[in-house]
Wavefront OBJ file of the C-alpha trace (Angstrom):
o trace
v 7.701 1.070 11.181
v 4.495 1.918 13.016
v 1.124 2.517 11.394
v -0.536 5.891 11.889
v -3.179 6.006 14.586
v -6.231 8.296 14.571
v -5.891 11.400 16.675
v -7.356 10.444 20.038
v -8.260 14.081 20.735
v -10.871 14.061 17.951
v -14.350 12.672 18.628
v -14.871 9.203 17.207
v -17.371 10.671 14.698
v -14.675 12.868 13.157
v -12.253 9.974 12.945
v -14.868 7.708 11.370
v -16.121 10.351 8.924
v -14.175 8.912 6.019
v -15.671 5.467 6.562
v -19.289 6.525 6.139
v -21.216 7.496 3.031
v -22.390 11.082 2.707
v -26.186 11.328 2.904
v -27.778 11.888 -0.495
v -29.408 15.197 0.476
v -25.963 16.678 1.194
v -24.587 15.702 -2.210
v -26.964 17.776 -4.313
v -25.463 21.133 -5.158
v -28.214 23.061 -6.925
v -29.178 26.158 -4.954
v -32.599 26.693 -6.463
v -31.278 29.264 -8.913
v -31.889 29.178 -12.639
v -29.996 26.440 -14.485
v -28.264 27.644 -17.635
v -27.324 25.542 -20.643
v -23.679 26.197 -19.734
v -24.287 24.710 -16.262
v -25.711 21.572 -17.824
v -22.866 21.217 -20.341
v -20.214 21.592 -17.646
v -22.001 19.192 -15.263
v -22.029 16.622 -18.053
v -18.251 16.981 -18.369
v -18.483 18.330 -21.900
v -16.786 21.280 -23.539
v -18.868 24.420 -24.010
v -19.430 24.332 -27.768
v -22.411 25.460 -29.856
v -23.395 21.817 -30.417
v -23.279 20.980 -26.705
v -25.127 24.159 -25.771
v -27.911 23.220 -28.184
v -28.056 19.746 -26.606
v -28.323 21.369 -23.167
v -31.087 23.762 -24.301
v -33.143 20.839 -25.638
v -32.538 18.876 -22.441
v -33.614 21.831 -20.272
v -36.715 22.372 -22.419
v -37.675 18.704 -21.996
v -36.715 18.120 -18.355
v -36.342 21.552 -16.767
v -33.880 22.019 -13.892
v -34.226 18.313 -13.046
v -31.887 17.652 -15.984
v -29.035 18.980 -13.857
v -30.100 16.901 -10.855
v -29.940 13.772 -12.997
v -26.311 14.486 -13.870
v -25.103 15.321 -10.373
v -25.046 12.846 -7.511
l 1 2 3 4 5 6 7 8 9 10 11 12 13 14 15 16 17 18 19 20 21 22 23 24 25 26 27 28 29 30 31 32 33 34 35 36 37 38 39 40 41 42 43 44 45 46 47 48 49 50 51 52 53 54 55 56 57 58 59 60 61 62 63 64 65 66 67 68 69 70 71 72 73
């Protein structure tokens, strides 16, 4: 049984893309728009409940939109 070989028609950069880490500035997803408590709850992997929404409101009051940046890579 043979092992799969990379497609020789693709540039070496495309073939090697899976072997390299993605630069940090490409990982951040915030678009500069307002961050809602729901956004923060979901980014934290929590269910949207009144208790979690209150946690997110406090976090946003304390840290602002940076609270979301701290949760996302």
